[in-house]
VOBA-1610 file (N, C-alpha, C; in pm, whole numbers, padded with zeros to 5 digits, always signed):
BEGIN
Met-12984-13375-00329Met-13099-13455-00361Met-13053-13575-00443Arg-13093-13693-00408Arg-13053-13816-00475Arg-13173-13886-00534Arg-13145-13974-00634Arg-13252-14050-00696Arg-13251-14192-00642Gln-13366-14244-00615Gln-13379-14379-00565Gln-13512-14435-00613Asp-13509-14551-00676Asp-13629-14611-00734Asp-13698-14516-00831Asn-13611-14449-00913Asn-13659-14357-01016Asn-13734-14236-00959Ser-13723-14211-00830Ser-13789-14094-00771Ser-13685-14003-00708Pro-13688-13874-00734Pro-13593-13781-00672Pro-13620-13769-00523Arg-13516-13753-00445Arg-13532-13744-00300Arg-13461-13619-00249Leu-13528-13549-00164Leu-13471-13432-00099Leu-13445-13463+00048Pro-13346-13398+00109Pro-13322-13419+00252Pro-13446-13386+00333Ala-13465-13460+00440Ala-13587-13442+00521Ala-13578-13319+00610Leu-13456-13274+00642Leu-13439-13162+00733Leu-13436-13032+00655Ala-13522-12941+00690Ala-13528-12813+00620Ala-13428-12716+00681Tyr-13375-12629+00598Tyr-13285-12524+00642Tyr-13367-12398+00668Val-13359-12342+00783Val-13439-12226+00820Val-13355-12101+00809Trp-13407-12000+00735Trp-13337-11872+00721Trp-13379-11780+00835Gly-13284-11752+00921Gly-13314-11664+01034Gly-13387-11738+01144Asn-13409-11669+01253Asn-13475-11730+01368Asn-13626-11729+01356Gln-13678-11636+01274Gln-13823-11624+01268Gln-13864-11559+01137Ile-13971-11607+01079Ile-14026-11548+00958Ile-14159-11483+00995Cys-14160-11354+00993Cys-14280-11284+01037Cys-14381-11269+00924Asp-14331-11235+00806Asp-14420-11215+00692Asp-14424-11344+00611Val-14528-11423+00628Val-14537-11554+00563Val-14570-11534+00415Lys-14482-11582+00329Lys-14501-11572+00185Lys-14566-11699+00132Lys-14654-11679+00035Lys-14723-11793-00026Lys-14652-11832-00156Ile-14618-11959-00169Ile-14550-12009-00287Ile-14638-12113-00355Leu-14657-12097-00485Leu-14728-12196-00565Leu-14626-12289-00627Leu-14636-12417-00598Leu-14544-12519-00650Leu-14618-12602-00755Ile-14571-12596-00879Ile-14633-12669-00989Ile-14535-12779-01034Glu-14571-12902-01007Glu-14481-13016-01033Glu-14565-13142-01053Asp-14541-13213-01165Asp-14623-13332-01191Asp-14572-13457-01122Asn-14447-13456-01074Asn-14394-13569-00999Asn-14440-13556-00854Ala-14528-13648-00811Ala-14591-13637-00679Ala-14489-13639-00566Phe-14386-13725-00577Phe-14288-13736-00468Phe-14207-13608-00456Leu-14159-13558-00570Leu-14079-13435-00568Leu-14163-13317-00521Arg-14289-13313-00564Arg-14377-13204-00522Arg-14399-13207-00370Arg-14422-13326-00317Arg-14450-13338-00174Arg-14326-13303-00090Thr-14209-13355-00129Thr-14088-13330-00050Thr-14042-13185-00061Thr-14056-13127-00178Thr-14020-12985-00193Thr-14114-12897-00111Ala-14241-12931-00112Ala-14338-12856-00032Ala-14306-12866+00117Asp-14263-12985+00160Asp-14226-13004+00301Asp-14112-12911+00340Ile-14011-12903+00254Ile-13896-12818+00282Ile-13938-12672+00293Leu-14020-12629+00201Leu-14064-12489+00202Leu-14150-12458+00323Glu-14238-12548+00360Glu-14324-12526+00476Glu-14244-12525+00605Leu-14146-12615+00616Leu-14060-12615+00735Leu-13975-12489+00744Ser-13955-12422+00632Ser-13877-12298+00631Ser-13964-12176+00652Gly-14093-12198+00676Gly-14181-12087+00712Gly-14267-12034+00600Tyr-14268-12100+00485Tyr-14350-12053+00374Tyr-14484-12126+00373Gln-14586-12058+00322Gln-14714-12124+00295Gln-14707-12178+00153Val-14743-12303+00133Val-14729-12367+00002Val-14863-12416-00048Val-14895-12382-00172Val-15009-12440-00241Val-14953-12519-00358Gln-15014-12634-00390Gln-14957-12726-00486Gln-15051-12750-00605Ala-14990-12765-00722Ala-15063-12801-00843Ala-14989-12915-00911Cys-15064-13013-00962Cys-15002-13133-01017Cys-14977-13124-01168Asp-15022-13018-01233Asp-14994-13001-01376Asp-15007-12853-01412Gly-14970-12822-01538Gly-14968-12683-01580Gly-15103-12615-01580Lys-15206-12684-01626Lys-15339-12625-01631Lys-15389-12591-01492Glu-15372-12685-01399Glu-15414-12657-01262Glu-15331-12544-01203Gly-15202-12537-01241Gly-15116-12430-01193Gly-15163-12293-01235Val-15204-12279-01362Val-15254-12150-01410Val-15379-12110-01334Asp-15470-12205-01313Asp-15593-12176-01239Asp-15563-12133-01096Met-15470-12204-01031Met-15438-12172-00892Met-15365-12039-00880Ala-15282-12008-00979Ala-15212-11879-00976Ala-15312-11764-00979Asn-15417-11779-01058Asn-15519-11674-01068Asn-15606-11666-00944Ser-15632-11781-00881Ser-15720-11779-00763Ser-15644-11748-00635Glu-15519-11794-00625Glu-15441-11777-00502Glu-15355-11651-00501Leu-15313-11604-00620Leu-15223-11491-00633Leu-15105-11504-00536Pro-15020-11604-00557Pro-14909-11628-00465Pro-14801-11522-00476Asp-14708-11523-00381Asp-14595-11431-00383Asp-14485-11480-00476Met-14484-11610-00507Met-14384-11668-00596Met-14439-11796-00656Ile-14390-11830-00776Ile-14427-11955-00843Ile-14301-12033-00874Val-14299-12159-00831Val-14191-12251-00864Val-14252-12359-00952Cys-14203-12371-01076Cys-14273-12452-01176Cys-14178-12544-01252Asp-14216-12670-01265Asp-14142-12766-01346Asp-14157-12728-01494Val-14055-12758-01572Val-14061-12729-01715Val-14134-12838-01791Glu-14093-12963-01770Glu-14146-13074-01848Glu-14269-13135-01780Met-14385-13101-01833Met-14512-13153-01782Met-14602-13184-01902Pro-14689-13284-01890Pro-14780-13316-02000Pro-14885-13207-02018Glu-14942-13202-02137Glu-15048-13110-02176Glu-15000-12965-02182Leu-14969-12906-02067Leu-14921-12768-02064Leu-14789-12764-01988Asp-14679-12738-02059Asp-14548-12739-01993Asp-14522-12605-01924Gly-14404-12595-01863Gly-14372-12475-01786Gly-14369-12349-01870Tyr-14322-12359-01994Tyr-14320-12241-02081Tyr-14461-12194-02111Gly-14552-12288-02129Gly-14691-12252-02152Gly-14751-12183-02030Val-14719-12235-01911Val-14768-12173-01788Val-14718-12029-01778Leu-14588-12009-01803Leu-14530-11875-01794Leu-14593-11782-01897His-14620-11833-02016His-14681-11750-02120His-14819-11701-02076Tyr-14901-11792-02025Tyr-15036-11754-01982Tyr-15031-11653-01868Leu-14946-11678-01770Leu-14941-11591-01654Leu-14880-11455-01687Ser-14783-11451-01778Ser-14722-11324-01817Ser-14818-11238-01896Ser-14917-11300-01958Ser-15014-11225-02039Ser-15126-11166-01955Asn-15134-11206-01828Asn-15240-11159-01739Asn-15183-11056-01642Pro-15232-10930-01645Pro-15178-10828-01556Pro-15182-10866-01408Arg-15277-10951-01367Arg-15289-10989-01226Arg-15175-11080-01183Thr-15118-11157-01277Thr-15014-11254-01241Thr-14880-11227-01306Ala-14872-11127-01392Ala-14751-11105-01470Ala-14631-11067-01384Arg-14655-11007-01268Arg-14545-10958-01185Arg-14501-11057-01079Ile-14563-11174-01073Ile-14525-11273-00972Ile-14391-11336-01010Pro-14292-11336-00920Pro-14163-11399-00951Pro-14181-11545-00990Phe-14106-11590-01091Phe-14127-11722-01151Phe-13994-11794-01160Ile-13986-11913-01099Ile-13864-11994-01102Ile-13893-12126-01171Phe-13808-12162-01269Phe-13822-12289-01339Phe-13744-12399-01268Leu-13800-12519-01268Leu-13730-12641-01226Leu-13716-12730-01349Thr-13595-12780-01375Thr-13576-12866-01492Thr-13462-12964-01469Ser-13468-13076-01538Ser-13360-13175-01532Ser-13256-13150-01640Arg-13283-13053-01729Arg-13190-13020-01836Arg-13101-12905-01792Asp-12970-12926-01798Asp-12879-12822-01749Asp-12799-12757-01861Gly-12840-12774-01986Gly-12769-12712-02096Gly-12785-12561-02097Ala-12684-12491-02147Ala-12688-12344-02150Ala-12803-12295-02236Gly-12832-12368-02346Gly-12941-12327-02434Gly-13075-12333-02364Glu-13096-12436-02282Glu-13222-12450-02209Glu-13238-12338-02107Val-13127-12306-02038Val-13132-12198-01940Val-13163-12065-02008Arg-13097-12039-02122Arg-13122-11915-02195Arg-13267-11907-02240Arg-13322-12020-02285Arg-13461-12020-02329Arg-13555-11983-02215Gly-13529-12041-02098Gly-13613-12012-01983Gly-13604-11866-01941Met-13484-11810-01938Met-13468-11672-01894Met-13523-11575-01997Ser-13503-11606-02127Ser-13556-11517-02230Ser-13708-11521-02236Ser-13768-11630-02183Ser-13914-11640-02180Ser-13974-11553-02070Gly-13888-11502-01982Gly-13937-11414-01877Gly-13924-11470-01737Ala-13864-11591-01722Ala-13846-11648-01589Ala-13745-11565-01511Asp-13761-11562-01380Asp-13669-11487-01295Asp-13546-11568-01258Asp-13559-11701-01254Asp-13444-11784-01219Asp-13469-11927-01266Tyr-13366-12011-01248Tyr-13366-12146-01303Tyr-13294-12238-01206Leu-13358-12346-01166Leu-13293-12447-01080Leu-13288-12579-01156Val-13168-12638-01162Val-13150-12764-01233Val-13156-12880-01134Lys-13239-12980-01165Lys-13249-13099-01082Lys-13128-13190-01109Pro-13076-13256-01008Pro-13114-13247-00867Pro-13052-13123-00802Phe-13132-13050-00728Phe-13084-12930-00660Phe-13080-12955-00511Ser-12994-12882-00443Ser-12983-12897-00298Ser-13090-12814-00229Glu-13118-12850-00107Glu-13213-12773-00027Glu-13167-12629-00010Gln-13035-12612+00013Gln-12982-12478+00032Gln-12996-12393-00094Asp-12971-12455-00211Asp-12985-12380-00336Asp-13131-12336-00357Leu-13224-12425-00327Leu-13366-12394-00342Leu-13404-12275-00255Leu-13368-12282-00126Leu-13408-12177-00033Leu-13336-12045-00061Ala-13209-12055-00100Ala-13132-11933-00129Ala-13190-11862-00252Thr-13224-11939-00354Thr-13281-11880-00476Thr-13413-11812-00447Ile-13497-11878-00370Ile-13627-11819-00335Ile-13610-11693-00253Lys-13518-11696-00159Lys-13496-11580-00074Lys-13451-11459-00156Val-13355-11482-00247Val-13304-11372-00330Val-13415-11315-00418Arg-13493-11403-00481Arg-13597-11355-00572Arg-13710-11284-00500Leu-13742-11328-00380Leu-13845-11258-00302Leu-13795-11119-00261Arg-13666-11111-00226Arg-13612-10981-00187Arg-13613-10884-00305Lys-13573-10931-00423Lys-13574-10844-00541Lys-13716-10806-00580Ser-13807-10901-00563Ser-13946-10871-00594Ser-14000-10763-00501Ala-13961-10770-00373Ala-14008-10670-00276Ala-13963-10531-00317Ile-13843-10521-00375Ile-13793-10392-00421Ile-13880-10338-00532Thr-13909-10423-00631Thr-13982-10375-00748Thr-14132-10370-00728Gln-14182-10421-00616Gln-14325-10409-00588Gln-14360-10271-00536Arg-14259-10188-00506Arg-14288-10055-00457Arg-14370-09980-00560Glu-14462-09902-00512Glu-14548-09825-00602Glu-14479-09695-00639Tyr-14388-09701-00738Tyr-14323-09580-00783Tyr-14429-09482-00830Gly-14415-09358-00789Gly-14509-09257-00832Gly-14610-09222-00726Gln-14579-09244-00598Gln-14671-09209-00491Gln-14619-09095-00404Ala-14491-09060-00419Ala-14434-08952-00340Ala-14310-08901-00411Pro-14272-08774-00388Pro-14156-08719-00457Pro-14028-08799-00436Thr-14011-08862-00322Thr-13888-08938-00295Thr-13878-09063-00380Arg-13988-09103-00446Arg-13986-09228-00520Arg-13900-09222-00646Leu-13872-09105-00700Leu-13782-09098-00814Leu-13644-09150-00774Lys-13597-09104-00659Lys-13468-09151-00611Lys-13471-09300-00585Glu-13581-09349-00525Glu-13593-09492-00498Glu-13594-09572-00628Phe-13665-09522-00728Phe-13673-09591-00857Phe-13533-09606-00917Ile-13457-09497-00919Ile-13324-09501-00977Ile-13231-09591-00895Glu-13240-09581-00761Glu-13155-09665-00677Glu-13188-09812-00693Asp-13318-09844-00699Asp-13358-09983-00718Asp-13310-10037-00851Ala-13327-09956-00956Ala-13283-09999-01088Ala-13132-10018-01091Ser-13058-09928-01026Ser-12912-09941-01021Ser-12871-10068-00949Gln-12939-10096-00838Gln-12905-10214-00759Gln-12928-10342-00837Gln-13036-10345-00915Gln-13069-10468-00985Gln-12995-10485-01116Thr-12967-10375-01185Thr-12903-10385-01315Thr-12751-10378-01306Gly-12701-10335-01191Gly-12557-10324-01177Gly-12500-10201-01245Ile-12586-10104-01276Ile-12538-09980-01339Ile-12506-09881-01229Pro-12378-09852-01205Pro-12345-09759-01096Pro-12372-09614-01137Gly-12427-09540-01042Gly-12445-09397-01060Gly-12519-09356-01185Ile-12641-09403-01201Ile-12720-09367-01318Ile-12738-09215-01323Glu-12713-09159-01442Glu-12725-09015-01460Glu-12871-08979-01487Leu-12922-08884-01412Leu-13061-08842-01429Leu-13076-08726-01527Gly-12965-08678-01580Gly-12975-08564-01669Gly-12970-08435-01589Asp-13035-08330-01639Asp-13031-08201-01573Asp-13104-08203-01439Lys-13075-08102-01358Lys-13145-08088-01231Lys-13292-08054-01258Pro-13379-08078-01158Pro-13521-08044-01178Pro-13537-07897-01216Lys-13634-07873-01303Lys-13660-07737-01349Lys-13793-07687-01293Ser-13800-07559-01269Ser-13924-07498-01221Ser-14004-07446-01341Tyr-14133-07470-01336Tyr-14224-07428-01444Tyr-14337-07347-01385Asp-14364-07230-01445Asp-14480-07151-01405Asp-14607-07211-01464Ala-14721-07175-01406Ala-14849-07220-01459Ala-14864-07175-01604Lys-14924-07261-01685Lys-14951-07240-01827Lys-14829-07258-01916Arg-14715-07292-01859Arg-14596-07315-01941Arg-14603-07455-02001Met-14565-07468-02128Met-14564-07596-02196Met-14438-07676-02160Val-14455-07803-02129Val-14341-07892-02110Val-14302-07950-02246Tyr-14401-07994-02322Tyr-14381-08033-02461Tyr-14516-08022-02532Thr-14513-08015-02664Thr-14635-08006-02742Thr-14648-08128-02832Glu-14769-08156-02873Glu-14796-08270-02960Glu-14712-08260-03087Gly-14642-08370-03119Gly-14556-08373-03236Gly-14410-08349-03205Asp-14379-08298-03084Asp-14238-08282-03045Asp-14169-08418-03035Gln-14040-08420-03058Gln-13964-08543-03045Gln-13963-08589-02899Ala-13991-08718-02877Ala-14000-08772-02740Ala-13860-08802-02688Leu-13800-08703-02625Leu-13661-08715-02579Leu-13650-08745-02431Tyr-13759-08725-02355Tyr-13751-08741-02209Tyr-13876-08808-02154Val-13857-08876-02041Val-13966-08914-01953Val-13961-08817-01836Tyr-14076-08765-01796Tyr-14079-08660-01695Tyr-14135-08712-01563Tyr-14081-08654-01455Tyr-14125-08690-01319Tyr-14159-08561-01245Val-14278-08554-01188Val-14325-08433-01120Val-14280-08435-00974Ile-14195-08341-00939Ile-14151-08328-00799Ile-14261-08258-00718Ser-14316-08153-00774Ser-14427-08081-00708Ser-14511-08015-00816Gly-14636-07982-00779Gly-14726-07917-00873Gly-14811-08017-00950Ile-14879-07967-01053Ile-14969-08048-01134Ile-14949-08014-01282Val-14947-08117-01365Val-14934-08101-01510Val-15056-08163-01576Lys-15112-08091-01673Lys-15224-08148-01749Lys-15173-08195-01885Val-15216-08314-01925Val-15183-08369-02056Val-15310-08363-02139Leu-15305-08296-02254Leu-15427-08270-02329Leu-15408-08295-02478Arg-15521-08318-02543Arg-15525-08331-02688Arg-15628-08232-02742Thr-15605-08184-02863Thr-15695-08087-02926Thr-15754-08149-03051Asp-15888-08141-03064Asp-15952-08201-03181Asp-15946-08105-03300Ser-16002-08150-03411Ser-15995-08070-03535Ser-16071-07939-03524Tyr-16159-07926-03425Tyr-16235-07803-03405Tyr-16168-07710-03303Gly-16053-07753-03253Gly-15980-07670-03156Gly-16023-07690-03013Lys-16110-07787-02985Lys-16155-07811-02848Lys-16055-07901-02776Glu-16021-07863-02653Glu-15923-07937-02575Glu-15990-08044-02490Leu-15929-08161-02487Leu-15973-08269-02398Leu-15855-08306-02310Ile-15870-08289-02179Ile-15763-08324-02086Ile-15769-08474-02059Val-15664-08545-02099Val-15664-08690-02088Val-15597-08737-01959Glu-15523-08650-01893Glu-15454-08692-01770Glu-15414-08570-01689Leu-15424-08582-01558Leu-15369-08484-01465Leu-15260-08553-01386Val-15138-08503-01396Val-15022-08566-01333Val-14981-08484-01212Lys-14978-08548-01096Lys-14948-08475-00973Lys-14811-08515-00918Ser-14777-08455-00805Ser-14649-08479-00740Ser-14624-08628-00719Gly-14505-08673-00760Gly-14468-08812-00740Gly-14505-08903-00855Glu-14543-08848-00971Glu-14586-08932-01082Glu-14505-08901-01208Phe-14499-09001-01297Phe-14429-08989-01424Phe-14528-08954-01536Phe-14477-08891-01641Phe-14555-08875-01763Phe-14459-08869-01882Gly-14513-08895-02000Gly-14431-08896-02121Gly-14369-09031-02152Tyr-14382-09129-02062Tyr-14318-09259-02086Tyr-14390-09340-02193Asn-14519-09315-02209Asn-14594-09388-02311Asn-14535-09362-02449Glu-14510-09235-02480Glu-14455-09200-02611Glu-14310-09246-02626Val-14231-09237-02520Val-14092-09282-02528Val-14086-09431-02557Leu-14178-09505-02498Leu-14182-09650-02521Leu-14242-09685-02657Gly-14340-09607-02701Gly-14416-09648-02818Gly-14387-09575-02946Gly-14304-09472-02946Gly-14280-09399-03070Gly-14175-09293-03055Asp-14165-09207-03155Asp-14062-09103-03158Asp-14115-08965-03123Glu-14249-08948-03125Glu-14306-08817-03099Glu-14410-08824-02989Tyr-14424-08712-02917Tyr-14528-08704-02815Tyr-14664-08694-02885Gly-14760-08773-02836Gly-14893-08776-02897Gly-14990-08680-02835Ala-14945-08600-02739Ala-15030-08504-02671Ala-14945-08386-02627Thr-15009-08287-02568Thr-14940-08170-02516Thr-14942-08173-02364Ala-14828-08141-02302Ala-14820-08135-02156Ala-14801-07989-02115Glu-14895-07939-02035Glu-14893-07799-01992Glu-14907-07794-01840Val-14831-07707-01776Val-14834-07695-01631Val-14965-07629-01588Leu-15037-07696-01498Leu-15163-07642-01447Leu-15139-07559-01322Glu-15057-07613-01231Glu-15017-07539-01112Glu-14864-07539-01106Glu-14805-07428-01065Glu-14658-07413-01061Glu-14592-07544-01019Ala-14495-07589-01099Ala-14442-07723-01080Ala-14289-07726-01087Glu-14234-07827-01023Glu-14092-07860-01035Glu-14084-07999-01098Ile-14016-08011-01211Ile-14022-08133-01292Ile-13881-08179-01327His-13861-08309-01318His-13732-08369-01353His-13745-08441-01486Ala-13650-08421-01576Ala-13649-08485-01708Ala-13547-08598-01709Ile-13593-08721-01735Ile-13504-08837-01745Ile-13478-08863-01893Pro-13353-08856-01938Pro-13324-08875-02080Pro-13377-09007-02133Arg-13425-09003-02256Arg-13487-09119-02321Arg-13401-09244-02311Gln-13272-09232-02346Gln-13187-09351-02351Gln-13164-09410-02212Val-13153-09324-02110Val-13138-09374-01974Val-13261-09456-01934Phe-13378-09401-01964Phe-13502-09470-01930Phe-13513-09603-02005Leu-13483-09604-02135Leu-13493-09727-02213Leu-13392-09831-02168Asp-13273-09787-02127Asp-13173-09882-02074Asp-13226-09954-01951Leu-13292-09878-01863Leu-13349-09940-01742Leu-13458-10039-01780Met-13541-10003-01875Met-13651-10090-01917Met-13600-10218-01980His-13499-10208-02063His-13452-10323-02140His-13366-10418-02057Arg-13301-10365-01955Arg-13208-10448-01880Arg-13272-10524-01765Asn-13390-10484-01725Asn-13448-10548-01608Asn-13598-10568-01624Arg-13641-10692-01619Arg-13782-10727-01639Arg-13870-10667-01531Asp-13823-10669-01407Asp-13906-10620-01296Asp-13932-10470-01308Val-13828-10395-01343Val-13846-10251-01359Val-13943-10223-01474Ser-13928-10296-01585Ser-14019-10275-01698Ser-14162-10306-01662Met-14185-10407-01576Met-14320-10443-01536Met-14388-10331-01458Arg-14309-10247-01388Arg-14367-10134-01317Arg-14440-10042-01415Phe-14374-10018-01530Phe-14433-09927-01627Phe-14538-09995-01711Val-14526-10126-01733Val-14633-10199-01801Val-14761-10188-01721Arg-14749-10197-01589Arg-14867-10185-01504Arg-14929-10046-01515Met-14843-09943-01519Met-14896-09808-01536Met-14968-09794-01669Leu-14909-09851-01776Leu-14972-09844-01908Leu-15105-09917-01908Ala-15110-10033-01840Ala-15235-10108-01832Ala-15343-10027-01762Gly-15303-09954-01657Gly-15397-09868-01587Gly-15448-09756-01676Glu-15358-09700-01759Glu-15399-09594-01851Glu-15500-09646-01952Val-15476-09768-02005Val-15567-09825-02103Val-15706-09842-02043Glu-15711-09894-01920Glu-15840-09914-01853Glu-15912-09782-01831Gln-15838-09681-01786Gln-15899-09549-01763Gln-15950-09489-01892Asn-15872-09503-02000Asn-15914-09447-02128Asn-16038-09518-02182Gln-16047-09650-02160Gln-16166-09724-02203Gln-16289-09674-02129Glu-16276-09654-01998Glu-16390-09604-01920Glu-16428-09464-01964Arg-16328-09381-01995Arg-16355-09244-02038Arg-16429-09245-02172Leu-16386-09330-02265Leu-16451-09337-02396Leu-16595-09383-02383Leu-16619-09481-02295Leu-16756-09527-02273Leu-16843-09415-02217Ala-16784-09340-02123Ala-16860-09230-02063Ala-16892-09123-02168Leu-16791-09091-02252Leu-16814-08991-02356Leu-16920-09035-02455Ala-16924-09167-02480Ala-17017-09219-02581Ala-17159-09231-02528Tyr-17176-09268-02402Tyr-17309-09306-02354Tyr-17363-09218-02240Ala-17276-09152-02165Ala-17323-09076-02050Ala-17362-08934-02091Ser-17457-08878-02017Ser-17498-08739-02042Ser-17391-08645-01987Val-17401-08518-02022Val-17305-08419-01971Val-17309-08414-01819Arg-17428-08417-01760Arg-17439-08412-01614Arg-17374-08535-01551Glu-17395-08652-01612Glu-17333-08774-01559Glu-17181-08767-01571Arg-17131-08720-01684Arg-16986-08709-01702Arg-16927-08607-01605Thr-17001-08501-01579Thr-16954-08401-01484Thr-16945-08461-01344Ala-17045-08536-01305Ala-17044-08600-01174Ala-16928-08697-01163Ile-16905-08776-01267Ile-16794-08872-01268Ile-16661-08800-01254Ala-16644-08690-01329Ala-16519-08615-01324Ala-16495-08555-01186Leu-16598-08499-01124Leu-16583-08441-00990Leu-16543-08546-00888Leu-16605-08663-00896Leu-16572-08772-00802Leu-16430-08821-00823Glu-16388-08836-00949Glu-16252-08883-00976Glu-16148-08783-00928Leu-16174-08654-00949Leu-16081-08551-00899Leu-16078-08551-00747His-16194-08568-00685His-16202-08573-00539His-16120-08688-00483Glu-16128-08805-00546Glu-16053-08922-00501Glu-15904-08906-00529Arg-15872-08857-00646Arg-15732-08849-00688Arg-15653-08749-00607Phe-15718-08642-00565Phe-15648-08537-00490Phe-15698-08528-00346Ala-15741-08642-00293Ala-15793-08645-00156Ala-15688-08604-00054Asp-15559-08628-00086Asp-15452-08593+00007Asp-15420-08444+00006Asn-15481-08371-00085Asn-15455-08227-00095Asn-15586-08154-00124Pro-15674-08141-00022Pro-15805-08078-00042Pro-15792-07939-00104Gly-15882-07910-00198Gly-15879-07780-00264Gly-15792-07777-00388Ser-15719-07886-00412Ser-15635-07893-00532Ser-15691-08001-00625Pro-15685-07977-00754Pro-15641-07854-00819Pro-15755-07753-00833Glu-15719-07624-00828Glu-15818-07519-00857Glu-15817-07498-01008Met-15916-07554-01075Met-15920-07553-01220Met-16017-07449-01272Ser-15979-07387-01381Ser-16071-07296-01448Ser-16187-07377-01504Arg-16296-07309-01535Arg-16410-07380-01592Arg-16373-07439-01729Glu-16282-07372-01801Glu-16237-07427-01930Glu-16164-07560-01910Asp-16075-07564-01809Asp-16000-07687-01784Asp-16091-07799-01736Leu-16184-07764-01647Leu-16276-07867-01597Leu-16363-07919-01712Ala-16402-07830-01803Ala-16478-07874-01919Ala-16393-07967-02006Gly-16261-07942-02010Gly-16170-08028-02083Gly-16159-08166-02023Val-16170-08175-01891Val-16169-08306-01824Val-16298-08380-01853Val-16410-08308-01848Val-16541-08370-01871Val-16559-08407-02017Gly-16499-08328-02107Gly-16517-08351-02249Gly-16644-08286-02301Thr-16664-08159-02262Thr-16785-08087-02306Thr-16752-07939-02320Ala-16848-07862-02364Ala-16829-07718-02375Ala-16838-07653-02237Lys-16774-07537-02224Lys-16774-07467-02096Lys-16916-07434-02051Glu-17001-07392-02143Glu-17137-07354-02108Glu-17217-07473-02054Ser-17196-07590-02115Ser-17266-07711-02069Ser-17219-07751-01930Leu-17090-07736-01905Leu-17037-07767-01772Leu-17098-07675-01667Ile-17104-07547-01696Ile-17157-07449-01600Ile-17303-07481-01566Arg-17382-07521-01667Arg-17522-07559-01639Arg-17529-07680-01548Ala-17443-07780-01571Ala-17442-07900-01488Ala-17403-07866-01344Leu-17302-07781-01327Leu-17259-07742-01193Leu-17370-07664-01122Ser-17440-07580-01194Ser-17550-07503-01135Ser-17661-07596-01088Asp-17689-07699-01167Asp-17790-07798-01126Asp-17747-07870-00999Phe-17620-07910-00994Phe-17570-07980-00874Phe-17574-07890-00752Lys-17546-07761-00773Lys-17553-07666-00662Lys-17696-07652-00612Ser-17791-07645-00704Ser-17932-07634-00665Ser-17980-07757-00590Asp-17926-07874-00627Asp-17961-07999-00560Asp-17893-08013-00424Gly-17799-07923-00395Gly-17727-07931-00268Gly-17613-08032-00269Trp-17570-08075-00387Trp-17464-08175-00397Trp-17324-08114-00393Val-17311-07988-00445Val-17179-07923-00448Val-17193-07779-00403Glu-17078-07722-00370Glu-17068-07580-00336Glu-16968-07517-00431Leu-17001-07403-00488Leu-16914-07333-00582Leu-16856-07210-00513Asp-16723-07202-00511Asp-16654-07090-00448Asp-16541-07048-00540Gly-16572-06951-00628Gly-16474-06912-00728Gly-16447-07031-00821Arg-16320-07065-00837Arg-16285-07181-00918Arg-16313-07313-00847Ala-16312-07309-00714Ala-16323-07432-00637Ala-16463-07491-00647Val-16468-07623-00660Val-16594-07698-00656Val-16582-07798-00542Arg-16660-07779-00435Arg-16653-07867-00318Arg-16774-07958-00315Ile-16750-08086-00296Ile-16859-08184-00291Ile-16921-08182-00151Leu-17051-08162-00146Leu-17123-08159-00018Leu-17196-08290+00009Asp-17245-08356-00094Asp-17321-08481-00079Asp-17262-08585-00174Glu-17155-08649-00127Glu-17083-08744-00212Glu-17169-08865-00249Ser-17248-08914-00154Ser-17329-09033-00181Ser-17433-09005-00290Ala-17494-08886-00288Ala-17593-08851-00390Ala-17526-08839-00527Leu-17408-08780-00528Leu-17334-08764-00653Leu-17293-08900-00709Arg-17250-08991-00620Arg-17213-09127-00665Arg-17334-09203-00719Gln-17445-09189-00652Gln-17566-09258-00698Gln-17605-09207-00837Phe-17596-09076-00856Phe-17633-09020-00985Phe-17535-09064-01095Ala-17406-09073-01059Ala-17303-09112-01155Ala-17298-09262-01179Gly-17368-09338-01096Gly-17367-09483-01110Gly-17238-09546-01065Lys-17169-09482-00968Lys-17040-09534-00920Lys-17056-09599-00784
//
């Protein structure tokens, strides 16, 4: 790229990666120099990308939220809101925090590059850059993003994928997972509240309930962890002790990832850490909804909400989990006797069927209408 009449110029011929691009990626280009923005957009479009353009940082933040692109390429030096400001706003928003972010700058000092990378940028291109460098950088970052966009925690094989992905990105060969998976019988404790947080756990099979006990000895189940999901990472990230008790609900096989191994993965790679930030954000939202329900909803409404959530969460395994009335009362956040009355009412209304421990939903639409969902 050469400068002419104080305007940067890029080659007119775009370099195409491969013979065909089947999955068209959307790139948001934020650049206040109109000529550079237009020519860079031309190169990207000729290479098979969809490009949306913003002429300043404020417009870029708005477009990132409305367009949700697959990647953002952003100039550093812009009036009003510079590139660092754009990255700060987008990193603070869970909807945009995981979008790969590349800085464009005319400053090539090591300090400037370090500042950009420490701010959370995925890469840095110094002007004038070549067309090949631009396309190669975008291709690499999109590929790495595709790896970390996987929804870890959806199937038992994802533990292996998580470790392999982290190894590939961090350059850590042969990450040690610690001991082999252990088998746990129902009602066995994995850890208790106040224990030292030494491991993050991954459920290979079975179900684990995470619960807290109030000053009156009443249990509230705050989470049900099923096959393919992690638990215990909140405490490992946020403190030295587990803030709840984890007890096996249905016979389980569980893998323990040592604390230091997990923290090394989190600290060395932004993309891997964002996977768990997203999980934490989901937990916060669920806990807020639960607190609102406990504060304002009746026992019958909370029971309906709990049944629907269990139905959705375990839709891939009908009949699971078979919970005792005590455990189900712990999910609802009420006494066992109050739960039984609510279930009897739902049975009389024809909304559910009771068969031993099992509670089967017969009229989901009526239950949703009653629960306000």
